[in-house]
Backbone bond lengths (Angstrom), bond angles and torsions (degrees), N, CA, C in turn:
res aa  C-N    CA-C-N  psi(-1)  N-CA   C-N-CA  omega(-1)  CA-C   N-CA-C  phi
1 X - - - 1.449 - - 1.525 108.17 -
2 X 1.334 116.19 122.74 1.454 120.21 -179.28 1.515 109.80 -109.07
3 X 1.284 114.25 154.45 1.459 119.66 177.61 1.513 109.47 -103.98
4 X 1.276 116.16 156.58 1.456 121.88 178.53 1.520 108.33 -75.59
5 X 1.335 118.88 115.96 1.469 119.96 -176.41 1.526 112.58 -67.07
6 X 1.332 117.46 -28.72 1.465 118.31 -178.05 1.520 111.36 -69.94
7 X 1.348 117.20 -28.82 1.460 118.68 -179.78 1.524 111.48 -71.68
8 X 1.346 116.34 -24.98 1.454 119.17 179.45 1.521 111.85 -77.22
9 X 1.329 117.42 -28.01 1.455 120.01 -177.52 1.520 113.19 -90.11
10 X 1.332 117.88 -18.41 1.464 119.71 -179.41 1.518 109.78 -79.29
11 X 1.324 117.00 131.72 1.467 118.76 179.37 1.525 110.65 -74.01
12 X 1.311 114.12 147.91 1.459 120.40 175.78 1.519 106.77 -120.27
13 X 1.331 116.37 118.43 1.450 120.68 -179.31 1.516 109.66 -103.24
14 X 1.307 116.25 116.89 1.452 123.54 174.99 1.525 111.85 49.41
15 X 1.321 116.67 47.49 1.441 120.92 173.93 1.516 115.03 81.36
16 X 1.312 118.78 8.60 1.456 121.08 -177.82 1.525 108.99 -122.53
17 X 1.321 116.34 121.27 1.461 120.45 178.89 1.523 109.14 -78.71
18 X 1.299 116.73 139.89 1.451 122.07 178.67 1.517 108.49 -110.27
19 X 1.318 117.27 161.29 1.458 122.19 -176.53 1.511 113.71 -76.22
20 X 1.343 114.78 174.39 1.464 121.17 -179.09 1.527 111.27 -66.70
21 X 1.335 116.81 -39.39 1.467 119.92 179.59 1.527 110.25 -61.74
22 X 1.325 116.70 -42.20 1.463 120.96 178.73 1.525 110.02 -61.47
23 X 1.332 116.44 -42.31 1.467 120.39 179.54 1.524 111.30 -63.64
24 X 1.331 116.00 -42.30 1.468 119.26 178.99 1.521 111.46 -64.74
25 X 1.329 116.36 -43.44 1.463 119.65 -178.77 1.528 111.66 -63.19
26 X 1.320 116.12 -32.44 1.455 119.17 -176.40 1.526 113.37 -96.79
27 X 1.325 117.46 7.52 1.463 119.40 176.57 1.530 111.31 -80.02
28 X 1.318 117.46 -23.69 1.459 123.00 178.42 1.534 107.81 -108.34
29 X 1.327 119.70 125.93 1.468 121.08 -176.17 1.530 113.74 -59.00
30 X 1.320 118.15 -41.02 1.470 119.98 -179.19 1.524 110.89 -68.36
31 X 1.330 115.92 -43.25 1.458 120.33 178.58 1.528 110.96 -67.50
32 X 1.319 115.94 -34.14 1.459 121.07 177.79 1.528 110.83 -62.36
33 X 1.315 116.41 -48.13 1.460 121.00 179.56 1.524 111.02 -64.34
34 X 1.336 116.23 -43.06 1.460 120.30 -179.95 1.520 111.05 -62.47
35 X 1.326 117.49 -46.61 1.463 119.74 -179.13 1.527 110.94 -65.47
36 X 1.314 117.09 -36.85 1.459 120.08 179.15 1.532 110.44 -65.20
37 X 1.321 116.92 -41.32 1.469 120.77 178.72 1.522 110.67 -65.81
38 X 1.334 116.98 -46.44 1.470 120.40 -178.89 1.522 110.79 -62.73
39 X 1.326 117.20 -46.61 1.463 120.59 -180.00 1.518 110.74 -64.07
40 X 1.322 117.64 -38.83 1.465 120.82 178.76 1.524 111.06 -65.06
41 X 1.315 117.90 -44.07 1.467 121.22 -179.69 1.522 110.46 -65.45
42 X 1.333 117.48 -48.44 1.466 120.86 -178.26 1.530 110.18 -63.85
43 X 1.320 117.02 -47.70 1.464 120.69 179.79 1.517 112.53 -61.41
44 X 1.334 117.03 -40.41 1.458 121.08 178.99 1.521 111.05 -66.12
45 X 1.334 117.68 -41.68 1.463 120.54 178.52 1.527 111.25 -63.42
46 X 1.323 117.15 -43.23 1.470 120.21 178.73 1.524 109.88 -65.07
47 X 1.331 116.88 -43.31 1.462 120.88 178.98 1.527 111.52 -62.72
48 X 1.320 117.53 -45.30 1.467 120.79 178.55 1.523 111.45 -65.05
49 X 1.332 116.65 -37.12 1.466 119.17 174.84 1.516 111.18 -60.04
50 X 1.322 117.09 -40.86 1.460 120.85 176.94 1.512 112.27 -65.70
51 X 1.324 117.40 -39.77 1.469 120.98 178.62 1.532 110.06 -64.54
52 X 1.332 117.20 -41.67 1.461 120.39 177.12 1.521 110.02 -61.92
53 X 1.320 116.10 -37.66 1.464 119.84 -178.51 1.526 113.37 -73.30
54 X 1.319 117.36 -4.98 1.462 118.63 172.04 1.523 110.78 -66.61
55 X 1.336 116.87 -30.34 1.464 120.68 -178.65 1.523 112.40 -112.03
56 X 1.314 117.77 -4.24 1.459 121.68 176.49 1.527 107.58 -123.42
57 X 1.318 116.94 164.52 1.469 118.42 178.94 1.524 111.42 -64.82
58 X 1.310 115.43 137.63 1.449 119.72 178.07 1.518 111.64 151.30
59 X 1.320 116.70 168.95 1.470 121.80 -176.16 1.528 113.07 -83.97
60 X 1.322 116.95 67.13 1.469 120.93 -177.63 1.520 111.71 -59.84
61 X 1.322 116.97 -39.23 1.462 119.72 -175.30 1.525 112.24 -79.95
62 X 1.325 116.03 3.79 1.461 121.13 169.70 1.530 108.87 -103.38
63 X 1.332 116.55 -43.98 1.466 119.90 -175.49 1.525 113.46 -72.49
64 X 1.316 117.90 -35.81 1.465 119.25 -178.91 1.532 110.89 -62.85
65 X 1.341 119.60 -51.83 1.478 117.52 176.23 1.528 113.18 -63.58
66 X 1.335 117.36 -33.54 1.462 119.74 177.73 1.530 110.55 -64.24
67 X 1.326 117.19 -44.11 1.463 120.70 177.03 1.520 111.72 -62.03
68 X 1.338 116.07 -41.59 1.469 119.29 177.33 1.522 111.10 -65.35
69 X 1.334 117.16 -37.65 1.465 120.11 179.21 1.530 110.77 -65.51
70 X 1.320 116.49 -39.24 1.468 119.77 177.20 1.526 109.73 -64.33
71 X 1.324 116.45 -47.24 1.471 120.08 -179.66 1.530 111.77 -66.56
72 X 1.338 117.03 -30.41 1.466 120.79 -177.89 1.518 112.25 -67.27
73 X 1.331 117.61 -17.17 1.462 118.56 176.63 1.528 111.48 -69.40
74 X 1.338 117.13 -19.37 1.464 121.06 -179.75 1.523 114.10 -121.03
75 X 1.312 118.34 -26.58 1.461 121.40 -170.63 1.530 110.76 -121.22
76 X 1.325 116.23 129.63 1.464 121.10 -179.97 1.531 112.04 -69.16
77 X 1.342 118.35 -33.74 1.466 119.93 -179.92 1.529 110.19 -63.13
78 X 1.319 117.49 -36.04 1.461 120.63 178.92 1.527 110.02 -70.42
79 X 1.317 116.58 -35.74 1.462 120.29 177.14 1.528 110.57 -64.34
80 X 1.326 116.54 -41.95 1.466 119.76 177.47 1.531 111.24 -63.17
81 X 1.347 116.59 -44.51 1.464 119.83 178.31 1.524 111.70 -63.00
82 X 1.313 116.89 -38.28 1.460 121.23 178.85 1.527 110.87 -64.75
83 X 1.312 116.59 -41.07 1.473 119.89 177.42 1.525 111.48 -64.18
84 X 1.330 116.98 -41.39 1.465 120.70 177.20 1.526 110.12 -63.48
85 X 1.342 116.97 -42.73 1.462 120.92 179.94 1.529 110.84 -62.99
86 X 1.329 117.59 -40.98 1.463 120.80 177.64 1.529 110.93 -62.93
87 X 1.320 115.80 -41.47 1.465 120.00 179.89 1.530 110.19 -64.75
88 X 1.332 116.89 -45.14 1.464 121.02 -179.95 1.532 111.13 -64.63
89 X 1.337 117.34 -38.29 1.467 120.67 178.34 1.523 110.60 -64.30
90 X 1.316 116.42 -40.39 1.465 120.13 176.85 1.518 112.00 -63.89
91 X 1.341 116.52 -41.21 1.463 120.47 177.89 1.529 111.03 -65.14
92 X 1.331 116.93 -41.40 1.466 120.18 179.08 1.522 110.92 -64.86
93 X 1.317 116.67 -39.09 1.467 120.29 178.21 1.521 110.41 -63.45
94 X 1.325 116.60 -43.42 1.466 120.39 179.41 1.522 111.05 -63.79
95 X 1.342 117.25 -40.89 1.469 120.06 177.90 1.522 111.18 -64.70
96 X 1.322 116.88 -41.42 1.464 120.21 -179.48 1.521 111.26 -66.20
97 X 1.334 116.78 -39.49 1.458 120.14 179.52 1.515 112.48 -68.97
98 X 1.337 117.14 -30.86 1.460 120.16 -178.39 1.527 113.22 -89.03
99 X 1.339 117.20 -3.81 1.457 120.67 -177.76 1.531 110.70 -70.74
100 X 1.319 114.96 142.30 1.457 121.72 177.25 1.536 109.21 -62.84
101 X 1.328 118.45 132.25 1.474 120.15 -179.58 1.532 113.44 -57.00
102 X 1.325 117.76 -32.74 1.471 119.84 178.52 1.527 110.70 -65.85
103 X 1.321 116.02 -42.30 1.466 120.49 178.81 1.522 109.62 -65.11
104 X 1.320 117.86 -42.13 1.462 121.93 179.18 1.531 110.83 -61.05
105 X 1.335 117.06 -45.97 1.471 120.35 179.08 1.520 111.10 -63.21
106 X 1.336 116.74 -41.02 1.466 120.38 179.77 1.526 110.58 -63.96
107 X 1.321 117.45 -42.36 1.466 120.33 178.54 1.524 111.60 -64.30
108 X 1.322 117.08 -42.43 1.468 120.20 177.67 1.523 110.87 -63.02
109 X 1.322 116.89 -42.18 1.458 121.25 179.33 1.527 111.16 -63.73
110 X 1.322 117.49 -45.48 1.464 120.75 179.58 1.530 111.98 -66.56
111 X 1.328 117.23 -37.63 1.462 120.25 177.02 1.524 110.72 -64.73
112 X 1.324 116.82 -44.76 1.466 120.84 177.07 1.516 111.69 -61.66
113 X 1.329 117.22 -41.90 1.464 121.40 178.39 1.529 110.94 -63.94
114 X 1.332 117.65 -41.95 1.465 120.77 177.85 1.528 110.73 -63.20
115 X 1.322 117.36 -41.40 1.460 120.81 178.22 1.528 110.38 -62.00
116 X 1.324 117.13 -45.38 1.464 120.64 -179.82 1.524 110.98 -62.51
117 X 1.339 117.34 -40.81 1.470 120.60 179.54 1.531 111.58 -65.49
118 X 1.322 117.03 -44.45 1.468 119.86 179.92 1.521 110.28 -66.20
119 X 1.317 117.71 -45.47 1.461 121.51 179.17 1.527 110.40 -62.05
120 X 1.319 116.68 -43.81 1.470 120.48 177.98 1.519 111.91 -63.25
121 X 1.336 116.95 -38.35 1.458 120.11 177.92 1.524 112.11 -64.69
122 X 1.321 116.98 -41.62 1.472 120.37 178.58 1.526 110.50 -65.65
123 X 1.318 117.21 -44.92 1.467 121.05 179.44 1.528 110.32 -62.06
124 X 1.318 117.21 -42.97 1.462 121.05 178.82 1.523 110.76 -63.47
125 X 1.327 117.59 -43.63 1.465 121.09 178.93 1.523 110.91 -59.44
126 X 1.338 116.44 -47.21 1.462 120.25 -178.89 1.529 110.35 -65.22
127 X 1.327 117.31 -38.53 1.465 120.18 -179.29 1.531 111.39 -67.12
128 X 1.316 117.54 -37.25 1.471 121.41 -177.24 1.529 111.36 -84.11
129 X 1.313 118.15 -46.14 1.467 122.25 -171.22 1.516 114.64 -105.48
130 X 1.305 119.57 -0.37 1.450 125.24 -175.99 1.535 109.09 69.66
131 X 1.318 117.01 176.02 1.453 121.55 -177.48 1.527 110.26 -67.66
132 X 1.343 117.84 138.50 1.466 119.45 176.20 1.531 110.30 -64.54
133 X 1.315 116.45 150.57 1.466 120.62 -175.43 1.531 112.09 -61.40
134 X 1.341 117.96 -36.57 1.464 119.29 -179.92 1.529 110.41 -65.54
135 X 1.336 117.88 -33.73 1.464 120.53 179.03 1.525 110.49 -68.48
136 X 1.336 116.92 -40.70 1.462 120.79 179.47 1.524 109.73 -66.04
137 X 1.335 116.78 -43.03 1.463 121.04 179.26 1.526 111.18 -61.89
138 X 1.327 116.65 -47.12 1.460 120.58 179.31 1.526 111.28 -63.73
139 X 1.336 116.66 -40.50 1.460 120.58 -179.44 1.534 110.67 -64.28
140 X 1.324 116.57 -41.47 1.464 120.37 177.14 1.524 110.75 -63.66
141 X 1.323 116.97 -38.75 1.455 121.80 178.34 1.529 110.25 -63.55
142 X 1.343 116.82 -43.57 1.465 121.16 178.50 1.527 110.19 -63.77
143 X 1.342 117.34 -40.97 1.461 120.67 178.96 1.524 111.89 -64.60
144 X 1.333 117.15 -27.66 1.459 120.29 176.81 1.518 112.14 -64.55
145 X 1.326 117.11 -32.52 1.463 121.53 178.25 1.520 112.44 -86.55
146 X 1.318 115.95 -38.16 1.467 120.70 -175.73 1.523 108.41 -124.80
147 X 1.310 116.26 100.47 1.454 121.20 -176.47 1.511 113.82 -66.82
148 X 1.329 118.31 -16.18 1.458 121.64 -179.30 1.525 112.50 -79.01
149 X 1.344 118.14 -10.56 1.461 121.10 -179.84 1.526 108.81 -69.97
150 X 1.339 118.91 126.81 1.465 121.34 -177.00 1.513 112.17 -74.53
151 X 1.311 116.30 169.96 1.460 122.04 175.91 1.535 109.25 -69.20
152 X 1.323 116.03 156.61 1.452 120.02 174.63 1.522 109.55 -66.51
153 X 1.328 118.21 142.05 1.468 119.71 178.05 1.522 110.88 -58.77
154 X 1.295 116.92 132.92 1.452 121.77 178.78 1.518 113.70 87.29
155 X 1.315 118.90 0.92 1.474 121.60 -177.86 1.502 110.08 -99.03
């Protein structure tokens, strides 16, 4: 009976086996530090992009787990958070699948109605009172960086 020699040389950190590329990158101290810094920066940027997309349009629920997955290749805390996120996503999926179709339709209808009311209120406010000064100031500031941004409607 022979053992796999590659399994003996690969490091195992806290019960989690890592790949061959990870082992190679961390066999040299300088390369180890460099890869850890690069992975941390890239993972953090992707994660922060996902967090920003929680309040702006975009695929936040794709980027946040992706950022955690990138960080989990180097950091145990990110691996723990990723496992919790996977568990919560599975629980949410099970709850959504078991929900009564009438309740689901009612929630969708009420959410759509709330969106229409809020959007209508903002449009009405802008039509009656014009754009708030902070919005005009911020918009001008954004146009200073990106010349392709159009003027505010009605300005």
